[in-house]
MIKE-581109 format. One record per residue (C-alpha): z negated, y, x; residue number from 1; residue in three letters. Coordinates in nm, 3 decimals. Layout:
Z  Y  X  NUM  ALA $
...
This chain:
1.627  3.410  0.319  1  LEU $
1.492  3.513  0.656  2  GLU $
1.802  3.729  0.721  3  ASP $
1.762  3.902  0.383  4  LEU $
1.399  3.968  0.458  5  GLN $
1.474  4.111  0.805  6  ASP $
1.739  4.344  0.660  7  ALA $
1.503  4.468  0.390  8  PHE $
1.220  4.512  0.639  9  ASP $
1.443  4.714  0.873  10  PHE $
1.568  4.945  0.596  11  CYS $
1.218  4.993  0.460  12  PHE $
1.081  5.098  0.799  13  LYS $
1.376  5.335  0.861  14  VAL $
1.388  5.511  0.525  15  HIS $
1.027  5.501  0.404  16  CYS $
0.836  5.687  0.668  17  LEU $
0.468  5.735  0.573  18  PRO $
0.348  6.092  0.510  19  GLY $
0.687  6.241  0.425  20  GLU $
0.769  6.394  0.085  21  ASP $
1.146  6.364  0.031  22  ARG $
1.150  6.328  -0.346  23  SER $
1.386  6.627  -0.382  24  SER $
1.641  6.483  -0.142  25  ASP $
1.922  6.313  -0.343  26  PRO $
2.028  6.104  -0.042  27  GLN $
1.675  5.977  -0.012  28  TYR $
1.678  5.881  -0.380  29  THR $
1.996  5.680  -0.325  30  GLN $
1.838  5.509  -0.026  31  GLN $
1.535  5.413  -0.238  32  LEU $
1.763  5.266  -0.506  33  LYS $
1.950  5.063  -0.243  34  ALA $
1.617  4.949  -0.099  35  LEU $
1.496  4.849  -0.447  36  GLN $
1.816  4.646  -0.497  37  ALA $
1.758  4.466  -0.167  38  LYS $
1.402  4.385  -0.277  39  LEU $
1.526  4.245  -0.608  40  GLN $
1.776  4.023  -0.425  41  ILE $
1.502  3.909  -0.186  42  LEU $
1.269  3.834  -0.477  43  ASP $
1.539  3.640  -0.662  44  ARG $
1.618  3.434  -0.353  45  GLN $
1.251  3.352  -0.299  46  ARG $
1.218  3.235  -0.659  47  ARG $
1.531  3.021  -0.627  48  GLU $
1.399  2.854  -0.312  49  VAL $
1.066  2.779  -0.481  50  LEU $
1.246  2.642  -0.790  51  ALA $
1.455  2.411  -0.571  52  GLN $
1.142  2.284  -0.399  53  MET $
0.982  2.218  -0.739  54  GLN $
1.287  2.013  -0.836  55  GLN $
1.278  1.817  -0.510  56  LEU $
0.910  1.737  -0.555  57  LEU $
0.983  1.614  -0.906  58  GLY $
1.260  1.389  -0.773  59  ARG $
1.033  1.258  -0.499  60  SER $
0.771  1.164  -0.760  61  GLU $
1.038  0.964  -0.943  62  THR $
1.137  0.795  -0.616  63  LEU $
0.774  0.714  -0.544  64  GLN $
0.746  0.541  -0.882  65  ASP $
1.046  0.324  -0.794  66  PHE $
0.903  0.251  -0.449  67  LEU $
0.570  0.147  -0.600  68  GLN $
0.751  -0.098  -0.826  69  GLN $
0.940  -0.244  -0.529  70  GLU $
0.620  -0.261  -0.326  71  LEU $
0.439  -0.436  -0.610  72  GLY $
0.722  -0.690  -0.633  73  ALA $
0.697  -0.748  -0.257  74  TRP $
0.319  -0.801  -0.278  75  ARG $
0.372  -1.057  -0.553  76  GLU $
0.635  -1.236  -0.344  77  ARG $
0.402  -1.239  -0.044  78  GLN $
0.119  -1.381  -0.252  79  GLN $
0.344  -1.656  -0.385  80  ARG $
0.475  -1.725  -0.034  81  ALA $
0.115  -1.791  0.073  82  CYS $
0.116  -2.074  -0.181  83  LEU $
0.439  -2.217  -0.042  84  GLY $
0.691  -2.052  -0.274  85  ALA $
1.036  -1.980  -0.126  86  PRO $
1.030  -1.599  -0.125  87  ALA $
1.186  -1.320  0.078  88  ASP $
0.903  -1.114  0.230  89  THR $
1.117  -0.904  0.468  90  CYS $
0.987  -0.547  0.487  91  LEU $
1.290  -0.381  0.648  92  ARG $
1.445  -0.244  0.322  93  PRO $
1.111  -0.105  0.204  94  LEU $
1.050  0.042  0.548  95  GLU $
1.386  0.222  0.536  96  THR $
1.321  0.367  0.190  97  TRP $
0.963  0.473  0.269  98  PHE $
1.071  0.634  0.597  99  THR $
1.355  0.834  0.443  100  GLU $
1.136  0.963  0.160  101  LEU $
0.864  1.048  0.413  102  GLY $
1.114  1.241  0.624  103  GLN $
1.220  1.444  0.321  104  GLY $
0.862  1.527  0.225  105  LEU $
0.767  1.628  0.580  106  PHE $
1.075  1.853  0.595  107  GLN $
0.958  2.020  0.275  108  LEU $
0.617  2.065  0.434  109  LEU $
0.775  2.243  0.731  110  GLN $
0.980  2.463  0.496  111  LEU $
0.667  2.557  0.303  112  LEU $
0.496  2.659  0.623  113  ARG $
0.801  2.865  0.720  114  ALA $
0.782  3.039  0.381  115  LEU $
0.419  3.112  0.450  116  GLY $
0.516  3.279  0.777  117  ASN $
0.776  3.491  0.594  118  LEU $
0.514  3.603  0.346  119  ARG $
0.289  3.712  0.631  120  GLN $
0.567  3.948  0.749  121  LYS $
0.683  4.089  0.415  122  VAL $
0.504  4.078  0.082  123  THR $
0.500  4.293  -0.228  124  TYR $
0.357  4.312  -0.578  125  GLU $
0.420  3.993  -0.780  126  ARG $
0.541  3.810  -0.471  127  ASP $
0.619  3.451  -0.589  128  PRO $
0.535  3.312  -0.244  129  LEU $
0.179  3.439  -0.276  130  LYS $
0.119  3.268  -0.611  131  ALA $
0.326  2.949  -0.586  132  GLU $
0.325  2.844  -0.220  133  THR $
-0.039  2.723  -0.213  134  PRO $
0.016  2.518  -0.530  135  LEU $
0.336  2.365  -0.393  136  LEU $
0.167  2.278  -0.066  137  GLU $
-0.124  2.113  -0.248  138  GLN $
0.117  1.909  -0.460  139  ARG $
0.315  1.812  -0.150  140  LEU $
0.002  1.713  0.042  141  GLN $
-0.102  1.489  -0.246  142  GLU $
0.241  1.321  -0.253  143  GLN $
0.238  1.264  0.124  144  LEU $
-0.114  1.123  0.114  145  THR $
-0.027  0.884  -0.167  146  TYR $
0.296  0.777  0.003  147  LEU $
0.129  0.714  0.339  148  LEU $
-0.163  0.524  0.188  149  GLN $
0.069  0.294  -0.008  150  SER $
0.297  0.251  0.297  151  ALA $
0.016  0.086  0.497  152  PHE $
0.038  -0.285  0.409  153  VAL $
-0.074  -0.622  0.542  154  VAL $
0.239  -0.787  0.676  155  GLU $
0.075  -1.113  0.787  156  GLN $
-0.225  -1.244  0.596  157  GLN $
-0.511  -1.400  0.797  158  PRO $
-0.415  -1.747  0.916  159  SER $
-0.499  -1.990  1.193  160  MET $
-0.224  -2.108  1.433  161  PRO $
-0.221  -2.465  1.298  162  ASN $
-0.285  -2.391  0.934  163  ALA $
-0.047  -2.660  0.801  164  CYS $
0.120  -2.411  0.567  165  LYS $
-0.221  -2.306  0.436  166  ARG $
-0.305  -1.944  0.520  167  PRO $
-0.615  -1.762  0.396  168  LEU $
-0.846  -2.045  0.504  169  VAL $
-1.032  -1.958  0.826  170  LEU $
-1.280  -2.162  1.025  171  ARG $
-1.567  -2.016  1.223  172  THR $
-1.527  -2.028  1.602  173  ALA $
-1.150  -2.084  1.556  174  SER $
-0.885  -1.829  1.644  175  LYS $
-0.679  -1.658  1.377  176  PHE $
-0.447  -1.359  1.350  177  SER $
-0.358  -1.087  1.102  178  ALA $
-0.111  -0.798  1.110  179  ARG $
-0.076  -0.468  0.924  180  ALA $
0.232  -0.246  0.923  181  ARG $
0.303  0.117  0.843  182  LEU $
0.630  0.139  0.653  183  LEU $
0.691  0.503  0.748  184  ILE $
0.831  0.519  1.102  185  ARG $
0.707  0.873  1.166  186  LEU $
0.428  0.944  1.411  187  HIS $
0.302  1.202  1.658  188  ASP $
0.365  1.074  2.010  189  CYS $
0.087  1.300  2.140  190  ASN $
-0.170  1.148  1.905  191  HIS $
-0.323  0.807  1.967  192  ASP $
-0.317  0.602  1.649  193  MET $
-0.631  0.388  1.660  194  GLU $
-0.638  0.082  1.436  195  ALA $
-0.963  -0.092  1.343  196  LYS $
-1.051  -0.400  1.140  197  ILE $
-1.362  -0.477  0.941  198  TYR $
-1.469  -0.788  0.754  199  ILE $
-1.631  -0.742  0.414  200  ASP $
-1.660  -0.367  0.455  201  ARG $
-1.800  -0.343  0.103  202  SER $
-1.859  -0.708  0.024  203  GLY $
-2.066  -0.833  -0.270  204  PRO $
-2.435  -0.906  -0.209  205  PRO $
-2.543  -1.265  -0.155  206  GLY $
-2.239  -1.374  0.043  207  PHE $
-2.259  -1.491  0.402  208  ARG $
-2.203  -1.220  0.659  209  LYS $
-1.978  -1.250  0.964  210  PHE $
-1.901  -1.067  1.285  211  ASN $
-1.562  -1.038  1.453  212  ILE $
-1.622  -1.155  1.808  213  LEU $
-1.310  -1.022  1.980  214  THR $
-1.203  -0.659  1.993  215  SER $
-1.194  -0.508  1.645  216  SER $
-0.998  -0.196  1.747  217  SER $
-0.682  -0.121  1.937  218  LYS $
-0.447  0.168  2.001  219  THR $
-0.117  0.137  1.823  220  LEU $
0.160  0.172  2.080  221  LEU $
0.483  0.280  1.914  222  ALA $
0.817  0.263  2.094  223  GLY $
1.039  0.559  2.172  224  ASP $
1.311  0.451  1.933  225  SER $
1.285  0.571  1.570  226  PRO $
1.375  0.215  1.466  227  GLN $
1.063  0.067  1.627  228  ASP $
0.812  -0.077  1.384  229  GLU $
0.459  0.064  1.360  230  LEU $
0.251  -0.254  1.364  231  VAL $
-0.122  -0.325  1.406  232  CYS $
-0.113  -0.681  1.539  233  ASP $
-0.454  -0.843  1.586  234  PHE $
-0.438  -1.185  1.749  235  GLN $
-0.693  -1.432  1.883  236  TYR $
-0.962  -1.310  1.646  237  LEU $
-1.272  -1.519  1.587  238  MET $
-1.550  -1.510  1.330  239  LEU $
-1.915  -1.590  1.380  240  LYS $
-2.171  -1.608  1.103  241  GLU $
-2.460  -1.367  1.130  242  GLN $
-2.806  -1.512  1.174  243  LYS $
-3.069  -1.461  0.909  244  ASP $
-3.358  -1.287  1.084  245  SER $
-3.605  -1.399  0.820  246  ARG $
-3.555  -1.770  0.873  247  SER $
-3.431  -1.780  1.230  248  GLY $
-3.142  -1.998  1.119  249  LYS $
-2.796  -1.933  0.989  250  GLY $
-2.758  -1.744  0.667  251  SER $
-2.767  -1.906  0.329  252  LYS $
-2.644  -2.257  0.273  253  GLY $
-2.400  -2.364  0.005  254  ALA $
-2.675  -2.421  -0.250  255  SER $
-2.869  -2.096  -0.196  256  GLU $
-2.614  -1.834  -0.295  257  GLY $
-2.438  -1.746  -0.620  258  PRO $
-2.129  -1.945  -0.512  259  LEU $
-2.062  -2.242  -0.288  260  VAL $
-1.920  -2.171  0.056  261  VAL $
-1.565  -2.265  -0.039  262  THR $
-1.569  -2.026  -0.336  263  GLU $
-1.681  -1.718  -0.141  264  GLU $
-1.385  -1.483  -0.108  265  LEU $
-1.392  -1.248  0.191  266  HIS $
-1.172  -0.952  0.285  267  LEU $
-1.052  -0.796  0.610  268  ILE $
-0.985  -0.422  0.597  269  THR $
-0.750  -0.239  0.834  270  PHE $
-0.788  0.133  0.902  271  THR $
-0.544  0.353  1.093  272  LEU $
-0.597  0.708  1.222  273  ALA $
-0.265  0.871  1.139  274  TYR $
-0.136  1.215  1.241  275  ALA $
0.203  1.381  1.201  276  TYR $
0.314  1.742  1.155  277  CYS $
-0.044  1.863  1.140  278  GLY $
-0.139  1.614  0.867  279  LEU $
-0.427  1.384  0.964  280  LYS $
-0.534  1.091  0.747  281  LEU $
-0.726  0.765  0.772  282  GLU $
-0.509  0.500  0.613  283  LEU $
-0.665  0.181  0.478  284  GLU $
-0.539  -0.152  0.349  285  THR $
-0.698  -0.492  0.283  286  SER $
-0.588  -0.852  0.308  287  THR $
-0.578  -1.098  0.025  288  LEU $
-0.916  -1.265  -0.029  289  PRO $
-0.972  -1.564  0.202  290  PHE $
-1.225  -1.844  0.244  291  VAL $
-1.431  -1.913  0.558  292  ILE $
-1.534  -2.271  0.637  293  ILE $
-1.731  -2.423  0.923  294  SER $
-1.568  -2.769  0.945  295  ASN $
-1.247  -2.940  0.840  296  ASN $
-1.419  -3.140  0.567  297  ASN $
-1.425  -2.820  0.360  298  GLN $
-1.053  -2.750  0.403  299  LEU $
-0.932  -2.914  0.080  300  SER $
-1.191  -2.742  -0.136  301  SER $
-1.125  -2.409  0.034  302  ALA $
-0.752  -2.441  -0.019  303  TRP $
-0.809  -2.527  -0.384  304  ALA $
-1.002  -2.199  -0.417  305  SER $
-0.722  -2.001  -0.252  306  ILE $
-0.460  -2.170  -0.467  307  LEU $
-0.653  -2.108  -0.789  308  TRP $
-0.727  -1.744  -0.711  309  PHE $
-0.374  -1.648  -0.609  310  ASN $
-0.222  -1.846  -0.893  311  MET $
-0.424  -1.661  -1.157  312  LEU $
-0.477  -1.312  -1.016  313  SER $
-0.130  -1.204  -0.908  314  SER $
0.061  -1.148  -1.231  315  ASN $
0.105  -0.772  -1.291  316  PRO $
0.243  -0.836  -1.640  317  LYS $
-0.090  -0.980  -1.747  318  ALA $
-0.274  -0.648  -1.736  319  SER $
-0.352  -0.545  -2.091  320  GLY $
-0.118  -0.798  -2.250  321  THR $
-0.204  -1.095  -2.468  322  PRO $
-0.144  -1.449  -2.342  323  PRO $
0.215  -1.567  -2.362  324  GLN $
0.278  -1.901  -2.531  325  PRO $
0.375  -2.184  -2.295  326  CYS $
0.575  -2.472  -2.432  327  THR $
0.437  -2.820  -2.367  328  ASP $
0.653  -2.974  -2.088  329  PRO $
0.619  -3.316  -2.248  330  THR $
0.768  -3.199  -2.577  331  ALA $
1.098  -3.371  -2.663  332  PRO $
1.428  -3.194  -2.707  333  GLY $
1.665  -3.008  -2.474  334  PRO $
1.510  -2.670  -2.556  335  ALA $
1.184  -2.748  -2.371  336  ALA $
1.152  -2.521  -2.065  337  PRO $
1.107  -2.645  -1.713  338  LEU $
0.745  -2.747  -1.660  339  PRO $
0.702  -2.504  -1.371  340  TRP $
0.804  -2.185  -1.554  341  SER $
0.552  -1.905  -1.487  342  TRP $
0.328  -1.811  -1.779  343  CYS $
0.141  -1.475  -1.772  344  PRO $
-0.223  -1.490  -1.877  345  ILE $
-0.485  -1.214  -1.897  346  PRO $
-0.704  -1.187  -1.587  347  ILE $
-1.070  -1.081  -1.600  348  PRO $
-1.164  -0.748  -1.448  349  ALA $
-1.446  -0.838  -1.201  350  PRO $
-1.404  -0.774  -0.830  351  ARG $
-1.186  -1.031  -0.654  352  PRO $
-1.475  -1.166  -0.444  353  GLN $
-1.662  -1.257  -0.764  354  GLN $
-1.361  -1.443  -0.908  355  PHE $
-1.531  -1.783  -0.914  356  PHE $
-1.838  -1.657  -1.097  357  SER $
-1.631  -1.718  -1.411  358  ALA $
-1.290  -1.857  -1.306  359  PRO $
-1.021  -1.852  -1.575  360  PRO $
-0.835  -2.171  -1.674  361  PRO $
-0.473  -2.224  -1.575  362  ALA $
-0.198  -2.350  -1.808  363  PRO $
-0.027  -2.665  -1.686  364  TRP $
0.323  -2.507  -1.645  365  PRO $
0.177  -2.255  -1.403  366  GLN $
-0.014  -2.517  -1.204  367  LEU $
0.292  -2.744  -1.201  368  ALA $
0.503  -2.470  -1.049  369  GLU $
0.249  -2.412  -0.770  370  VAL $
0.225  -2.786  -0.699  371  LEU $
0.603  -2.796  -0.665  372  SER $
0.586  -2.507  -0.417  373  TRP $
0.330  -2.700  -0.215  374  GLN $
0.560  -2.996  -0.174  375  PHE $
0.859  -2.776  -0.100  376  GLU $
0.675  -2.587  0.176  377  SER $
0.610  -2.905  0.376  378  VAL $
0.887  -3.142  0.264  379  ALA $
1.168  -2.889  0.198  380  GLU $
1.201  -3.032  -0.148  381  ARG $
1.005  -2.954  -0.464  382  GLY $
0.887  -3.189  -0.736  383  LEU $
1.134  -3.297  -0.999  384  SER $
1.072  -3.285  -1.372  385  ARG $
0.992  -3.659  -1.371  386  GLU $
0.736  -3.612  -1.091  387  HIS $
0.561  -3.333  -1.279  388  LEU $
0.559  -3.526  -1.605  389  LEU $
0.396  -3.815  -1.422  390  MET $
0.128  -3.583  -1.283  391  LEU $
0.073  -3.433  -1.628  392  ALA $
0.020  -3.780  -1.774  393  GLU $
-0.230  -3.859  -1.498  394  LYS $
-0.426  -3.544  -1.579  395  LEU $
-0.398  -3.528  -1.958  396  PHE $
-0.291  -3.873  -2.072  397  GLY $
0.029  -3.963  -2.253  398  LYS $
-0.067  -3.802  -2.582  399  ASP $
């Protein structure tokens, strides 16, 4: 396209000298016809390039839909893994797919900018680059922004070093760690990517407030190899409850707020200053909700809150669908399903931190499955059907 444009530009400057009237020259007329033919070829080529870019953007949107489905499945597996379920939470395949799609979109962005440079050199009436390039660039910028935002994920949920297979329960004045990861391995080596963390950046009113004592920001150091992971790894973090200036003591006790301490769900938010190929964004992602306790006596209650929330808020099939019938595990007959088969139920819409203001009930098959995961995570063996039937009889009786 650039060669065609240079040839047309050269012929135009040679044969169309300003101020000369050569309309009666037959050779000049032939030259104008040849010049017009070159312009038509140039125009056709420009339109074909733009049409190909439109097709590629359409394909990339389809790919993004598939990637979002895979990412949603990974998030669900990670949430179940937090409850002890045996699940593959490796991010390498997703990272490969996100990176390759990102490379393609950034190449299109560079091509669009090259087309813009060509238009600055040669343009004409009804030039397709003038009308369509800005729209294509806007569409491409939106796709890149969406892809990058969704590619920033929490790889390791907040957990203490000796959590006994129970993440998402943190204790004040105790160290914990959390890690976020950018699944697109593309970055500007000349730009410092600063990562920051916040706790309860937009938390609900009435909850206790906390400060992160250790450094809440760090510069992301990426390796020279394109295979190196882009990770924001925050370790040795500690939380301290903010003092209530009105009383001179700690903030509200368990009986003063809308929820007890072990039902308050808090969030940590990661932000990352990202730059590549002239595109600058602030990426953001948040952890799963977690509970903050002050002593080990609250651990069991806090873990029950985490278990209940993640058990009932993770099912994407539940959105907008009616409850699915769950067969009673104690029913006789070989057709009865396993008592730990997952049963989708509709989830209320309030913010996750307000989950326990009106917690939904859980069907026994769903709870039984999670209890089996709990045993399997620490004993390498889940509960059998007989074990779960015994627990069901303890909870509901033999009828």
